[in-house]
TIDOTOR-394336 format. One record per residue: residue number from 1; x, y, z of N, C-alpha, C, O in turn. Coordinates in steps of 0.001 Angstrom, whole numbers, plus 500000, padded with zeros to 6 digits. Example, Ala and Ser with C-alpha at 12.3 -4.5 7.8 and 13.67 -1.06 7.14 Angstrom:
<nodes>
domar_neast_nnorth_nup_caeast_canorth_caup_ceast_cnorth_cup_oeast_onorth_oup
1_513190_494310_507800_512300_495500_507800_513200_496700_507800_514236_496681_508465
2_512850_497750_507080_513670_498940_507140_512900_500030_507870_513409_501138_508039
</nodes>
This chain:
<nodes>
domar_neast_nnorth_nup_caeast_canorth_caup_ceast_cnorth_cup_oeast_onorth_oup
1_312944_932644_928260_313864_931569_927917_314089_931499_926412_315204_931263_925948
2_313010_931708_925657_313121_931661_924212_314001_932802_923690_314770_932624_922746
3_313878_933962_924311_314672_935114_923888_316155_934871_924152_317008_935294_923372
4_316459_934185_925259_317851_933877_925590_318461_932951_924533_319624_933113_924164
5_317685_931989_924049_318173_931091_923009_318411_931844_921709_319368_931556_920990
6_317555_932798_921407_317720_933601_920190_318991_934448_920264_319737_934556_919291
7_319221_935039_921424_320429_935857_921614_321677_934982_921508_322672_935377_920900
8_321616_933796_922100_322747_932873_922049_323028_932441_920605_324185_932333_920198
9_321987_932200_919853_322152_931822_918447_322762_932971_917647_323595_932737_916771
10_322363_934197_917933_322931_935356_917243_324419_935522_917576_325217_935853_916699
11_324788_935296_918827_326187_935394_919231_327019_934321_918537_328119_934592_918057
12_326486_933106_918486_327190_932017_917809_327351_932331_916329_328421_932112_915760
13_326296_932844_915702_326381_933214_914285_327414_934311_914053_328145_934279_913063
14_327476_935270_914953_328456_936350_914836_329878_935800_914912_330732_936166_914105
15_330136_934916_915887_331466_934327_916016_331817_933462_914812_332976_933422_914398
16_330828_932766_914245_331081_931976_913042_331481_932855_911864_332410_932531_911125
17_330778_933966_911695_331105_934881_910602_332493_935491_910808_333274_935589_909862
18_332794_935895_912021_334116_936463_912312_335222_935426_912115_336309_935749_911635
19_334937_934188_912486_335900_933106_912267_336155_932899_910779_337304_932758_910359
20_335101_932880_909987_335258_932694_908541_336005_933853_907887_336864_933642_907032
21_335675_935070_908291_336351_936241_907722_337838_936230_908055_338673_936451_907178
22_338169_935975_909305_339586_935968_909683_340326_934803_909030_341511_934930_908721
23_339653_933668_908814_340288_932543_908124_340546_932868_906659_341582_932490_906110
24_339617_933562_906027_339829_933968_904642_340979_934974_904519_341750_934924_903561
25_341088_935867_905474_342182_936842_905453_343524_936136_905610_344519_936558_905020
26_343559_935060_906402_344802_934296_906556_345256_933766_905202_346446_933804_904889
27_344330_933279_904409_344676_932707_903109_345061_933793_902110_345964_933587_901299
28_344401_934932_902153_344609_935997_901171_345841_936848_901482_346518_937311_900565
29_346130_937052_902743_347190_937978_903167_348561_937544_902663_348920_936370_902757
30_349317_938482_902134_350661_938195_901609_351742_938332_902686_352751_937628_902648
31_351531_939219_903624_352503_939410_904705_352320_938288_905728_351233_938113_906278
32_353389_937532_905978_353275_936365_906849_352963_936731_908294_352246_935999_908975
33_353490_937846_908766_353225_938258_910151_351742_938603_910318_351113_938197_911295
34_351199_939339_909381_349773_939678_909454_348910_938422_909331_347900_938290_910022
35_349307_937506_908458_348564_936254_908327_348600_935473_909640_347610_934851_910026
36_349727_935509_910314_349852_934831_911599_348958_935477_912656_348366_934782_913482
37_348862_936786_912627_347977_937490_913571_346521_937101_913325_345771_936853_914269
38_346126_937050_912061_344749_936661_911762_344496_935184_912048_343368_934802_912360
39_345532_934348_911945_345389_932943_912320_345129_932810_913816_344288_932017_914241
40_345852_933585_914603_345617_933578_916050_344220_934110_916374_343553_933607_917278
41_343782_935124_915635_342441_935673_915847_341363_934651_915485_340360_934529_916188
42_341569_933917_914387_340628_932860_914014_340580_931784_915090_339518_931232_915376
43_341720_931491_915679_341760_930501_916754_340985_930975_917977_340311_930187_918640
44_341086_932257_918269_340339_932810_919413_338831_932691_919178_338083_932334_920088
45_338392_932992_917955_336958_932862_917662_336504_931409_917754_335398_931130_918217
46_337353_930487_917314_337002_929073_917420_336950_928623_918879_336098_927816_919251
47_337847_929135_919693_337830_928814_921122_336539_929319_921769_335923_928621_922575
48_336141_930538_921406_334888_931073_921947_333689_930247_921494_332754_930036_922266
49_333711_929786_920262_332626_928930_919768_332578_927607_920527_331503_927132_920893
50_333741_927020_920760_333772_925768_921517_333242_925966_922927_332537_925107_923457
51_333578_927089_923532_333075_927369_924874_331556_927559_924871_330859_927082_925767
52_331057_928255_923862_329607_928461_923778_328852_927173_923496_327690_927032_923877
53_329509_926237_922831_328892_924934_922589_329094_923981_923756_328905_922772_923621
54_329477_924525_924891_329619_923809_926157_330670_922709_926098_330446_921583_926541
55_331822_923068_925539_332974_922174_925540_334182_922933_926078_335152_923147_925352
56_334129_923345_927360_335223_924173_927888_336552_923427_927975_337611_924046_927871
57_336514_922106_928165_337761_921350_928230_338466_921333_926877_339689_921463_926809
58_337705_921174_925813_338276_921204_924463_338774_922616_924145_339830_922785_923535
59_338014_923616_924559_338410_925006_924312_339709_925335_925040_340566_926025_924488
60_339863_924861_926245_341082_925119_927009_342288_924448_926360_343339_925069_926205
61_342138_923186_925983_343241_922471_925338_343596_923120_924004_344774_923274_923680
62_342594_923494_923242_342836_924118_921947_343494_925484_922108_344326_925871_921287
63_343130_926215_923156_343731_927535_923364_345215_927428_923684_346007_928265_923250
64_345589_926422_924428_347000_926232_924762_347794_925880_923517_348869_926431_923280
65_347262_924964_922726_347987_924496_921547_347954_925530_920426_348989_925851_919842
66_346780_926042_920131_346613_926867_918939_347160_928278_919104_348086_928674_918396
67_346600_929026_920021_347030_930418_920140_348378_930540_920827_349095_931519_920619
68_348720_929579_921623_349993_929646_922319_351140_929074_921523_351952_929816_920969
69_351209_927769_921464_352374_927085_920888_352507_927307_919385_353602_927584_918896
70_351417_927191_918659_351483_927312_917206_351887_928712_916777_352706_928868_915871
71_351333_929718_917405_351680_931097_917050_353149_931384_917324_353825_931997_916498
72_353638_930957_918453_355051_931174_918794_355952_930400_917835_356988_930911_917409
73_355564_929170_917494_356362_928368_916573_356410_929001_915183_357483_929103_914588
74_355263_929424_914661_355240_930064_913347_356028_931371_913342_356700_931679_912358
75_355958_932130_914409_356716_933378_914494_358219_933099_914480_358978_933822_913835
76_358646_932059_915185_360063_931696_915173_360507_931253_913779_361616_931572_913352
77_359649_930522_913071_359983_930086_911718_360097_931282_910781_361008_931330_909954
78_359197_932236_910895_359254_933433_910044_360529_934215_910314_361164_934707_909381
79_360905_934332_911570_362143_935047_911899_363363_934323_911329_364302_934970_910868
80_363359_932991_911354_364476_932238_910762_364496_932392_909250_365572_932423_908653
81_363336_932491_908619_363283_932692_907173_363935_934014_906774_364564_934112_905720
82_363782_935026_907621_364386_936327_907324_365908_936242_907294_366554_937012_906585
83_366484_935321_908050_367935_935141_908025_368411_934561_906697_369542_934802_906274
84_367541_933794_906044_367911_933145_904785_367474_933933_903563_367454_933394_902456
85_367124_935201_903745_366854_936051_902604_365385_936339_902333_365070_937041_901373
86_364486_935821_903145_363080_936139_902959_362831_937584_903376_363228_937996_904467
87_362181_938347_902517_361846_939726_902865_360342_939864_903023_359567_939368_902205
88_359949_940536_904072_358533_940782_904303_357998_941757_903292_358628_942775_903007
89_356841_941456_902749_356165_942390_901848_355279_943281_902686_354250_942843_903201
90_355671_944506_902817_354905_945438_903642_353944_946210_902770_354264_946630_901658
91_352758_946382_903311_351722_947106_902539_351908_948592_902630_351132_949348_902046
</nodes>
């Protein structure tokens, strides 16, 4: 039982580190599409953390709002910006 708790703690720590790394990349990234992809990835890690902390109802609601609606909305906004002269900076 003790070993299971240790493994669970390691998994949670891994997801926390991945969440922080992907969140930092969102802030640093200059290309808006790539930043949006990393934002969705950060949301997925947060959803997994919520599930591991035994809050599946919150994780489900957050997954619908965050990775679904927000990502689609931001993508539509970026596409509209391109019509008004915004150019993507490609690496």
